[in-house]
N, C-alpha and C positions, 0 to 999 in steps of 0.2 A: 886647363881643365877641360875634359871632354864634355860635350853637350848632353849625352845620355846620362852621365852621372849627375850633372847639374839639374837635369829635369827630375831625376829620381829624388834628389835631395829636396828640391822645391816641393814635390808632392808630399814627402815625409813631413816637412815643416807644417804643412796645412793639416795633415791628418792627426798628428800628435798621438800616435799609438804608444802603447806601453810595452817595452821590450825588457825581458829578463835575461841577464847574462850570468850563467851559473859559475863561471870560473873567475870569481871576483878577486882572488888573491893574486892573479897574474898582473904584472905591471902594464902589459899591453892592453888588457881588458879595462883596467882602471883609467888609463890614458884615453882610450876610445870612449868610455862612458862619459868622461869629463867633456870631451869634444862634442859628443852627441847632445849633451844637456846644454852646454854653453852656446852652441850654435842653433839650439832650438829644434833639433831634428826629431826628437822623440822624448818620452819619459822613460827613465831607465832605473831598473832595480838590479843590483848585483848581489849575488849570494856569496857570503863570506862570514867568518866568525865575528861575533859581536865585538865591538871595539876596533874593528878595522877602520883605519882612517881613509876617508873618501872625500873627493872634492865636493864642494857645496852643490846641492841640487841633485846629486846622485843618491838614490835610495838604497838602503842596506837591509837585507833580510838574512838572518842566520837560521837555517833549518833546524838546528838543535834547540833553539830557544824561542822560535817564532810563536806568537799567540795563535797562529793558524794551524799549528802542528796537529792538534787533535782532529780538526776538520779534514786536514790533508790525509791523515791515516785512515779516517773513515772512508774517504773518497777512493783512496788506493785500494782498500778492501773491496769496494764496489766494482771498480774498474777491472780488477784482477780476480773477480769472484770465481771464474772457471778454474783457476789454479788453486783455489782454497787456501790462500795464505793466512797465517795467524796474525793477530795484531802485532806481535813481537817481530815477525818477519816484515810486516809492512813498515814498522818503525825503523827497522834496520835498512830496508831498501831506500827509504826517504832520507837517509843520511847521505845518499849519493846526490850531489847537487844537480846532475843532469836529470835524474828522475824527478826531483823536486820541481825543477824549472818547467819540465814538460807537463807535469800535473798542474802547475799554476796556470798554464795555457789551457789545458783541458777544462779547468774549473772556471775560466774567465777572469782569473786574478791577474793575468797578463795577456797580451794579444799575440805575442810571438816570442820565441827564444832562439838564441844563437850560442852554440858551444863548439868545442873541438880545438880550441887554442892549445890545450894541454891534454885533451882526451882523444882517443882514436875515433875514426869515423864509425867503426863498428859499435863502440859504446854509445856514441852520440845518436846514431840512427836507432839503435835498440831501444833507448829510452823514449825516443819519439814514437816509435811503433807501439810500444807497450802502453804508454800513457795517453797519446793523442789518437793514434790509429789512422788508417787510410781513409781518404775521402770516399763518400758514397759513390759507387760505380767505378772507382779507380782500379784498373787492372793490376797495377803495381806501383811501387814508389821508386822513382828514379831521380837522377840529379842532372843539373845543367850548370854551366859556367858562362859568364858574360866576358867576352874578350873584346876590348876596345883597342883597335889598332892605333899606332901613333899618328899624329898629324903629319908627320914627314913621310908616311907611306906613299910610294910612287903612284899607286892606282886606287887605293881605298883609304885616303887620309881620314883618320878619326872614326872609321866605320865600326859599328858594334856588330859582333857576331855571337851567336849562341852555339856553344859546343855541348854535345850530349852523347853518351853518358860518360863523364870523366871521373866519377867518384864512387859509384855504387854497384851497378849491375855488371857482374864480371863477364859473363858469356851469355848474352841474351838470345833467346830463341827468335825465330822470324816474327812470331806474334808479339813477343815482348819488345822487339826492336821497332815494330810498327807503333806500339803504344808509346814508346819513348819519343818517337817522331811527333806524334800527335800532341803529347804533353808539352814537348819543347816548343812546338809551333805556337801553342796557346800562351806559353810563358813569354815568348818573344813579342807576341801581339799585345798582351796585357801589361807587361812590365816595361818594354822598350818602345811601345807604340810604333812598331814597324810591321809592314806586311810580310809575313813569313814566306820565304822561299827555301824549301827544305831539300837538302842534298843527302841522299842515303849513300854513304861513302864506302868505298872498297878499293882493292888494287886493280879492279876491272871497271871498264866503262861500257855499259850497254852490250854485254856479252863478249867483250874482247878476250876474256879468260874463262875457261871452262873448269870451274873448281867449286866444290861444295860451299866453301866460304863465300864466294861471290854469288852463288845461287841463293844462299840464305838471304843476302841483302836484297836481291831482286824479288824474292818471295815476300819479304817484309814490305817492300814498296807496293806490291800489288795489294797486300792486306790493308795498308794505310790508305790507299787510294779509294777503298770502298766507302770510307767515312770522311775523308779529308775535304775540308772546304777551303783549302789553300794549295798553292803550287808545291808539288813534291815530285822528285824524279830520282831514279837510281836503277841499278847500281852505277856508281860514278866515282872516278878518281878525284882527289882533291883539286888538282890543277884544272880539271874540266869544270868543277863546281865553282872555282874562285876566279879564274882568268877568262875574260870574254873571248879572246882569240882562241885559246885552247878549247874552250867550251864549244865554240862554233865549229871547230874542226872535229872534235871527238864525239860530240852529241848534238848534231845539227837539228834544229827544231825543238829542242828541249826548252820548257818554260822556266827552267832553273839554271841550266849550265851557264857559268860565267857570272851569275847574279845571286848565287846562294848566300843567305845570311844565317841559316840554321844548318849546322853541320852535325849529322848524326853518324857516329862512328860505329863500326861493326862489333866492337867489344871494348871492355874497359882498358885493356892494354893500349890499344891504338888511341883511344880518347885521352887517357891520362898522359901518354907520351906527347901527343900533339899539343895538349894544353901547356905542358911545361916548355916545349920548344917555342911555341908562339909567344910565351911570356918572356923566356930568358934570352932567346936569340932574336926573336922578332920584335921585342920591345913593347909588346902589348900590355895594357893594363888588364890584369886578370882579377875578376871578382867571382867568388864562389869557392866551392860548389854549393848550389842551392838545391834543396829537396823539393820535388813536385809529386803530388799524389797523396799528401797527407790531409787530414781533416782540417788542421790549423797549422800555420807556419812554424816550423822548427828547422833551423839550418845548421850546417856543419862548416867548420873552418879548417884550413890547413894548419897543422901544428907549426909550420914555418910562417904563419901570418904576421902581419904588422898591425899596429894600432890603426893605421889608415885602412887596412883591409877590413877590420872589424867595423870601423865607422861606415864604410860603404856597404857592408853587409846589412847594417841597420836600415839603410835607405832601401835596399832591395826587399828586405823582409817586410818593411812597411808597405811597399807596393803590392806584395803578395797578400797582405792582410786586406788591403783595399779590394783586390780582385776577388777574394773569397767572400767578402761582405756584399759585393755587388752581384 
């Protein structure tokens, strides 16, 4: 077991936050909920029809019959007042467990929510944005994934890396890319307790290629440097960011080259492909993607997730709750 995950689980056990899992009929969700409760990681409510059999200690809420339904409808109407929904429309929307779970978090009936085991990222994120909203001052909502390299890795055994954005922002502008870098560095610091060293990745290192795509990354680095209180450099190829020898050769004098632990990809295609390759070929433990920039924690799962993935997502979500509370 990797030490970053053990540390996150230990923090979660102390905090005892309340997590709502909206996809309670899925066997993976039920298994993860049982593990979370049995190992004392958090308090868990799953959303499912009344009568659904759940393990001892896992709380059940049915949006169709919940005693809180009238209060939830009233709050939905308040949250979505600019759209002028009718009570009937609010009631219909709250039949969606993702909407119900996110509104539970908005109302303080739960501390965080995790969905996406059977729903798309678009649906999961839409529910969070509508019901929870962005954090004050956040320029955008983005995502990051935690990649923990295997202990057998020849140069970085067991090392945790943050990859961003691998799940949400498709083609960020230079300004959005800078914001993703800053958000991801903060996530690395608060959740993994590591000093962030951010590499702004490209197919070019420090001007080795003259192309608009590389120039965008270089511009994003300049924007991030205006407010960054951490090491950041770019544009940079992955090998220069990750390998000490290559970094010294391609980017001599860089505060990041060869030592990067936060990898910011130029677009979603690059990030998502790298995430899958690192996991499937590199043997890394992949946790996430997690959302950053929301007012309260709501996270997305891959539809190919396992019960173990959901279990670990609870630990990370708990740490995000701690960070927002502090």
